[in-house]
C-alpha positions in Angstrom: 36.7 8.1 -13.0 35.6 4.5 -12.7 33.7 2.6 -15.0 32.0 -0.9 -14.6 31.8 -3.2 -17.5 30.9 -7.0 -17.9 34.8 -8.0 -17.2 34.9 -6.0 -14.0 35.9 -2.2 -12.9 38.2 0.1 -14.6 40.0 3.3 -13.2 41.1 5.7 -15.8 43.6 8.6 -15.9 42.6 12.3 -15.9 44.3 14.3 -18.8 43.8 17.5 -20.8 44.0 18.2 -24.4 47.0 20.0 -26.2 45.3 22.7 -27.7 42.4 23.8 -25.7 43.0 21.9 -22.4 39.9 20.2 -22.5 39.5 17.6 -19.9 39.4 14.0 -20.9 39.8 10.6 -19.0 42.2 7.6 -20.9 41.5 4.1 -20.1 44.6 2.4 -21.1 45.6 -1.2 -21.9 42.0 -2.6 -21.6 42.3 -6.5 -22.3 39.3 -7.2 -25.0 40.2 -10.7 -25.6 42.1 -13.7 -23.9 45.9 -13.6 -24.8 46.2 -15.6 -28.1 48.9 -17.6 -26.6 49.7 -21.4 -26.4 46.5 -23.2 -27.8 45.0 -20.0 -28.9 48.0 -19.2 -31.1 46.8 -18.9 -34.9 43.1 -19.0 -33.6 40.2 -16.4 -33.8 40.1 -14.4 -30.6 38.2 -15.7 -27.6 36.5 -13.7 -24.9 38.5 -12.5 -21.8 37.2 -13.8 -18.6 37.6 -10.6 -16.8 39.2 -9.3 -13.6 38.7 -9.2 -9.9 39.0 -5.6 -8.1 39.7 -2.6 -10.1 42.0 -2.7 -13.2 44.1 0.4 -13.0 43.8 1.4 -16.6 46.8 3.7 -16.8 49.4 2.0 -18.8 49.1 0.6 -22.3 49.1 -3.2 -23.0 51.9 -4.7 -25.1 52.5 -4.1 -28.6 52.0 -7.2 -31.0 55.0 -8.9 -32.0 56.5 -7.6 -35.0 60.1 -6.1 -36.5 60.5 -2.6 -35.3 60.0 -0.4 -38.1 62.9 -0.1 -40.6 65.3 -2.5 -38.3 66.1 -6.2 -37.8 65.1 -5.8 -34.2 61.8 -7.9 -33.1 59.8 -6.2 -30.5 56.4 -6.8 -28.9 54.7 -9.9 -27.4 51.9 -12.4 -28.4 50.0 -11.2 -25.5 48.7 -7.9 -27.0 45.0 -7.9 -27.5 44.4 -4.5 -25.7 42.7 -1.4 -26.6 42.4 2.4 -25.3 39.3 4.3 -24.9 39.6 8.1 -24.6 36.6 10.2 -23.3 36.1 13.8 -23.4 34.4 15.1 -20.1 31.0 15.8 -21.3 29.0 18.3 -19.2 25.6 17.8 -21.3 25.8 13.9 -20.5 24.6 13.3 -24.0 25.7 10.1 -25.7 28.8 10.8 -27.6 29.5 9.6 -31.1 32.4 6.9 -31.2 35.5 6.9 -33.5 37.4 3.7 -33.8 41.0 3.8 -35.2 42.4 0.9 -37.1 46.5 1.5 -37.5 48.4 0.7 -40.5 51.8 -0.7 -41.1 51.2 -3.3 -44.1 49.6 -5.7 -41.5 53.1 -6.0 -40.5 54.3 -3.1 -38.1 52.5 -0.6 -36.0 50.3 -0.4 -32.9 47.3 1.6 -31.5 49.5 3.4 -28.8 48.4 6.7 -27.7 51.9 7.7 -27.5 51.8 7.6 -31.4 48.2 8.4 -31.9 47.2 10.8 -29.2 43.7 11.9 -30.6 43.7 15.5 -28.7 42.3 17.2 -32.0 39.2 14.9 -32.1 38.6 15.0 -28.2 38.7 18.6 -28.6 35.4 18.0 -30.7 33.6 16.1 -28.2 34.0 12.5 -29.6 35.2 9.1 -28.0 38.2 7.7 -29.6 39.3 4.0 -29.3 42.6 2.7 -30.6 43.6 -1.1 -30.8 46.0 -3.3 -31.2 45.6 -6.6 -33.6 48.0 -9.4 -34.3 50.2 -9.0 -37.1 52.6 -10.6 -39.6 52.6 -14.5 -39.3 50.6 -14.5 -36.0 47.9 -12.3 -37.5 47.8 -13.8 -41.2 49.1 -17.3 -41.6 46.4 -19.2 -43.4 46.4 -23.0 -43.5 42.7 -23.6 -44.5 41.8 -25.2 -41.4 40.3 -24.3 -38.1 43.4 -24.5 -36.2 44.8 -22.0 -38.5 42.0 -20.2 -40.6 43.7 -16.9 -41.7 42.8 -13.4 -41.2 43.5 -13.7 -37.2 44.3 -9.9 -37.3 41.1 -9.0 -39.0 39.1 -11.1 -36.5 40.8 -9.1 -33.8 39.6 -6.0 -35.2 36.0 -7.3 -35.5 36.3 -8.8 -31.9 37.4 -5.2 -30.5 34.7 -3.4 -32.7 32.0 -5.9 -31.0 33.6 -5.4 -27.5 33.3 -1.6 -28.1 29.4 -1.9 -29.3 28.7 -3.9 -26.1 30.7 -1.5 -23.7 30.8 2.0 -24.9 27.7 3.0 -23.2 29.4 2.5 -19.8 32.0 5.1 -20.9 29.2 7.6 -22.3 29.2 6.5 -25.7 26.4 5.9 -28.4 26.6 2.1 -29.3 24.4 2.9 -32.2 26.9 5.8 -33.9 30.0 4.0 -34.6 32.6 5.0 -37.1 35.5 3.0 -38.0 38.5 4.7 -39.7 42.1 3.9 -40.5 45.2 4.4 -42.9 47.0 2.4 -45.2 46.6 -1.3 -43.9 44.1 0.1 -41.3 42.0 1.5 -44.2 42.2 -1.8 -46.3 41.0 -3.2 -43.0 38.2 -0.8 -42.7 37.2 -1.8 -46.6 37.2 -5.5 -45.3 35.0 -4.6 -42.7 32.5 -3.2 -45.0 32.5 -6.4 -47.0 32.5 -9.0 -44.6 29.5 -10.5 -43.6 30.6 -10.8 -39.9 31.1 -6.8 -39.6 27.5 -6.2 -41.0 25.6 -3.5 -38.5 28.4 -3.1 -36.1 29.4 0.2 -37.2 27.6 3.2 -39.0 30.3 4.9 -40.8 33.6 4.2 -42.4 36.7 6.4 -43.1 39.4 5.0 -45.5 42.7 6.9 -45.8 45.4 5.7 -48.5 44.3 2.0 -48.7 41.6 -0.3 -50.0 41.4 -4.3 -50.2 42.4 -4.1 -54.1 45.8 -2.5 -53.3 48.6 -5.2 -54.4 50.0 -5.3 -50.8 46.7 -5.8 -49.0 45.6 -9.5 -50.2 47.5 -12.4 -50.7 46.2 -14.8 -53.6 48.9 -17.5 -52.7 48.5 -18.0 -49.1 49.0 -21.8 -49.0 52.4 -21.2 -50.8 53.5 -18.9 -48.3 52.6 -21.0 -45.5 54.3 -24.0 -46.7 57.5 -21.7 -47.3 57.4 -20.3 -43.6 57.0 -23.9 -42.3 60.2 -25.0 -44.2 62.0 -21.9 -43.0 61.4 -22.9 -39.4 62.4 -26.6 -39.9 59.2 -28.5 -40.7 59.0 -30.2 -44.0 55.5 -31.7 -43.6 52.8 -30.9 -46.1 50.0 -31.8 -43.8 48.5 -28.6 -42.7 47.4 -30.3 -39.3 51.0 -31.3 -38.6 52.2 -28.1 -39.6 50.2 -26.3 -37.1 51.2 -28.7 -34.4 54.6 -28.2 -35.1 54.4 -24.4 -35.5 52.5 -23.9 -32.3 55.7 -25.1 -30.6 58.2 -22.8 -32.0 59.0 -19.6 -30.2 56.9 -16.8 -31.4 60.1 -14.8 -32.2 61.5 -17.7 -34.5 58.2 -17.5 -36.4 58.6 -13.8 -37.2 62.1 -14.3 -38.1 61.1 -17.1 -40.6 59.0 -14.9 -42.5 62.2 -13.1 -44.0 62.3 -15.2 -47.1 65.7 -14.8 -48.7 64.4 -15.0 -52.2 62.0 -12.1 -52.0 63.1 -8.6 -51.3 60.4 -6.7 -53.8 59.4 -3.5 -52.5 56.2 -3.7 -50.3 55.6 -7.3 -51.3 54.3 -8.6 -47.9 52.9 -12.1 -47.8 51.3 -12.4 -44.4 48.2 -10.3 -45.2 44.5 -11.0 -45.7 43.7 -13.9 -47.7 40.3 -16.0 -48.7 39.5 -18.4 -45.9 38.7 -22.0 -47.0 34.7 -23.3 -47.0 36.0 -25.8 -44.5 36.9 -23.5 -41.9 33.8 -22.0 -39.5 33.0 -18.5 -39.2 35.1 -17.3 -42.1 35.7 -13.5 -42.2 36.5 -13.3 -45.9 34.6 -16.4 -47.1 35.2 -15.3 -51.0 37.5 -13.2 -52.9 37.3 -9.3 -52.2 36.4 -8.8 -55.8 33.1 -10.9 -55.3 32.5 -9.7 -51.6 32.4 -6.2 -52.7 29.1 -6.7 -54.8 27.4 -7.1 -51.3 28.9 -4.2 -49.3 27.0 -2.8 -46.8 26.0 0.7 -47.6 27.3 3.2 -45.2 28.2 6.8 -45.6 32.2 6.8 -46.2 35.1 9.2 -46.5 37.6 7.9 -48.9 40.8 9.5 -50.0 44.4 9.7 -51.0 47.6 11.9 -50.3 48.8 13.5 -53.6 52.4 12.1 -53.5 51.9 8.7 -51.7 55.0 7.2 -53.6 57.5 9.7 -51.8 57.6 6.9 -49.4 59.5 5.1 -52.1 62.1 7.6 -52.5 64.9 6.1 -50.4 68.3 6.7 -51.9 68.5 2.9 -52.7 65.1 3.2 -54.6 66.3 6.2 -56.5 69.3 4.1 -57.5 67.3 1.4 -58.9 65.5 3.6 -61.5 68.8 4.4 -63.4 68.3 4.6 -67.3 69.4 1.3 -67.8 67.2 -0.5 -65.0 64.0 1.4 -65.3 62.3 -1.4 -67.6 63.5 -4.0 -65.2 62.3 -2.3 -62.2 58.9 -1.3 -63.5 58.5 -5.1 -64.3 59.5 -6.1 -60.9 57.3 -3.5 -59.2 54.3 -5.3 -61.2 55.4 -8.6 -60.0 56.3 -9.4 -63.7 52.8 -9.8 -64.6 52.8 -7.7 -67.7 54.2 -8.3 -71.2 57.2 -6.3 -72.6 54.9 -4.4 -74.6 52.9 -3.1 -71.6 56.0 -2.3 -69.6 57.3 -0.4 -72.3 54.1 1.8 -72.8 54.1 2.2 -68.8 58.1 3.5 -69.1 57.0 5.8 -72.2 54.1 7.3 -69.9 56.2 8.1 -66.9 59.7 8.6 -68.1 59.7 9.6 -71.8 60.3 13.4 -71.2 62.7 12.8 -68.1 65.9 12.6 -69.8 65.4 16.2 -71.4 64.0 17.6 -68.0 65.4 17.8 -64.5 66.3 15.4 -61.8 63.3 16.8 -59.9 60.8 15.8 -62.5 62.1 12.1 -62.8 62.1 12.0 -59.1 58.5 13.4 -59.2 57.6 10.4 -61.9 59.4 7.9 -59.7 57.0 8.9 -57.0 53.9 8.9 -59.3 54.7 5.5 -60.6 54.7 4.0 -56.9 51.8 6.0 -56.0 49.7 4.8 -58.7 50.8 1.0 -58.7 50.6 0.6 -54.9 47.5 3.1 -54.2 46.0 5.0 -56.9 44.9 2.6 -59.6 43.0 0.7 -57.2 41.2 3.5 -55.4 38.3 3.9 -57.6 37.5 -0.1 -57.4 38.0 0.7 -53.6 34.7 2.7 -53.3 32.9 2.2 -56.9 30.3 0.0 -55.4 29.5 2.6 -52.9 28.8 5.1 -55.6 27.0 2.6 -57.6 24.6 1.5 -54.8 23.7 5.3 -54.7 22.5 4.6 -51.1 24.7 6.6 -48.8 27.1 9.6 -49.3 30.6 9.2 -50.7 32.9 11.9 -49.7 36.3 11.9 -51.7 39.4 13.9 -50.7 42.8 14.7 -51.8 45.2 15.5 -49.1 48.1 17.9 -50.3 49.0 19.8 -47.3 52.9 20.2 -47.1 53.9 21.5 -43.8 56.3 21.0 -40.7 54.2 18.0 -39.3 54.4 15.9 -42.4 56.4 13.3 -40.7 56.8 10.8 -42.9 57.9 13.0 -45.7 60.5 14.5 -43.3 61.9 11.2 -42.5 62.2 10.1 -46.1 64.0 13.3 -46.8 66.1 13.7 -43.4 69.5 13.8 -45.2 68.4 15.3 -48.2 66.9 18.8 -47.2 67.3 20.0 -51.0 64.9 17.3 -52.1 62.4 18.1 -49.3 62.0 21.6 -50.7 61.9 20.5 -54.2 59.3 17.8 -54.2 56.0 19.3 -53.0 53.3 17.6 -51.5 52.0 14.9 -48.8 53.6 11.7 -48.5 51.9 8.3 -47.6 50.8 8.4 -44.1 51.6 12.3 -43.7 47.7 13.3 -43.0 47.9 10.9 -39.7 50.0 13.8 -37.9 47.2 16.3 -38.6 44.7 14.0 -37.1 46.8 12.7 -34.0 49.5 14.2 -32.0 52.6 11.9 -32.1 54.1 12.3 -28.5 57.2 10.4 -29.4 58.1 12.8 -32.2 58.0 16.0 -29.9 56.7 17.9 -32.8 53.8 20.3 -31.7 52.1 22.7 -34.2 53.3 26.0 -33.6 50.8 28.7 -32.2 48.9 30.5 -35.0 50.7 28.5 -37.7 49.1 26.9 -40.9 49.8 23.3 -39.3 47.7 24.3 -36.2 44.8 25.2 -38.4 45.1 22.1 -40.3 45.0 19.8 -37.3 41.9 21.7 -36.2 40.3 21.5 -39.6 40.9 17.7 -39.9 39.8 17.1 -36.7 36.7 19.0 -37.1 35.7 17.3 -40.6 36.5 13.7 -39.4 34.6 14.2 -36.0 31.8 16.2 -37.9 31.4 13.1 -40.1 31.7 10.8 -37.1 28.7 12.6 -35.5 26.3 13.0 -38.3 27.5 11.2 -41.6 28.5 14.8 -42.9 31.8 16.4 -42.4 30.8 19.8 -43.0 30.0 22.9 -40.3 29.2 26.4 -40.5 32.7 27.1 -39.0 34.6 25.6 -41.7 35.4 28.0 -44.8 34.4 25.5 -47.5 31.7 23.2 -48.2 32.6 19.3 -48.8 30.1 18.1 -51.3 29.8 14.5 -51.8 30.6 12.7 -55.1 28.5 10.6 -57.3 28.9 8.4 -60.4 28.1 11.3 -62.8 30.1 13.8 -60.8 33.3 12.3 -59.1 34.4 15.6 -57.7 36.5 15.7 -54.4 37.9 17.9 -51.8 41.3 19.1 -52.3 42.8 19.6 -48.6 45.7 22.1 -48.5 45.2 24.5 -45.7 44.0 27.8 -46.5 43.7 26.6 -50.0 41.2 23.9 -49.4 38.5 23.6 -51.9 36.2 21.5 -54.2 37.9 20.1 -57.4 36.1 18.8 -60.4 36.6 15.5 -62.1 38.5 12.2 -61.3 41.5 12.4 -59.1 44.8 11.8 -61.1 42.5 11.2 -64.0 45.2 11.1 -66.8 47.3 8.6 -64.8 44.4 6.5 -64.0 43.1 6.3 -67.6 46.8 4.7 -68.6 45.9 2.0 -65.9 42.3 1.6 -67.3 43.7 1.3 -70.9 46.0 -1.4 -69.6 43.7 -3.7 -67.9 41.1 -3.1 -70.5 38.3 -2.0 -68.0 38.1 0.0 -65.0 40.7 -0.6 -62.5 
């Protein structure tokens, strides 16, 4: 299949989906912006000039430079602004709804590779899926408050990609006026930022936020200038003049910049520094011109799906983390997890809430409580702030969910407990990012849902709900065995997603734990 867009002609590759052998065409490694190298390093993305002849879009572009997950090995390249478009073969020749996926990874890891995020289950439902790379870590989020290094380059890459999609998707058979952006973790926080940035208004019609929002403690840096100066010092620049620093940093090899982000004195759990931040009013075209707390009041109302996994914090249950929560260390660990921002009295209150019964109960209960504490601090306590404004506007529907399905494809949970199968059995529920493997097939893992299995049904159900929502703003259809009813301020109900036990649940998600945090902050958190 050949497609012609403004930049030139593209030749795609024919494929078939995993479950139903539905034919689709993949266009891989399309450059959506000029490589952000040399003088373009740290700057907002710039239009790609195009190519002559036909671009064989059959292999993916480079990953953006990053530490390979869980290692000290740096992979990827600065030349990484590529996207992939996957188009189901559509006999009816109607314009297809478009789903744009923004990957997670704490703004530090990850990529939009279809080897890791192969959208077969969504393609089966006749939607176009686009995945993208965006700049990460220091190359994506260094902010020196000047036009030469304005901050949020990674978010601006996403914005540029969404604009590219809106301008070009009709050539692939897509509906430029029916675009849904969706993401998980940092990808979900990114989606939240797009709903509040004045720059993104009108570019998409719906949004899905999976386990992340702009208010999560890992998704925003209040002290970006301190971080920038610290990095400069780490790579040998002692100047305090932002212009001088940028000049110096542009000549430092990218790999050394990424190495320079390992701050020796900071080892706190999930404390990432190179993440979104406010842009200075001296910077042209800011993506985040004010604090998210302020911007959220002007959120563009679009239909949203927003949710959490029931045991997000399993991600914290490495042997090392569990060891840190020995009885004599618990108080210090809680304080550190909360970045030492609370009084001893508050820390004691938190400790009593999560751990006062643990000494008399089983080890499993204690591990569950360590998990709940991390879930709440990193994800849950800010969850309602993440979509409260959508509910308050009362203009467009808000569909809320909790994903708790615990099956063989819960890849992150399986990884955390790989050497501890007893714990894998004892601690029930879905870890952070586990739902991803029911929406996307990970070719690298080699794990497939077995025929006629609950996992296979879950993949089909997730693919159906997400694509129904992308098409019409409503996740329901008559071939689902339940009805997902949207939430309201007076009735905050949610869908509990758990295989054949999927059903509507009343009230607030995690309400008793949420109350503790509301109590601590003295207002809605």
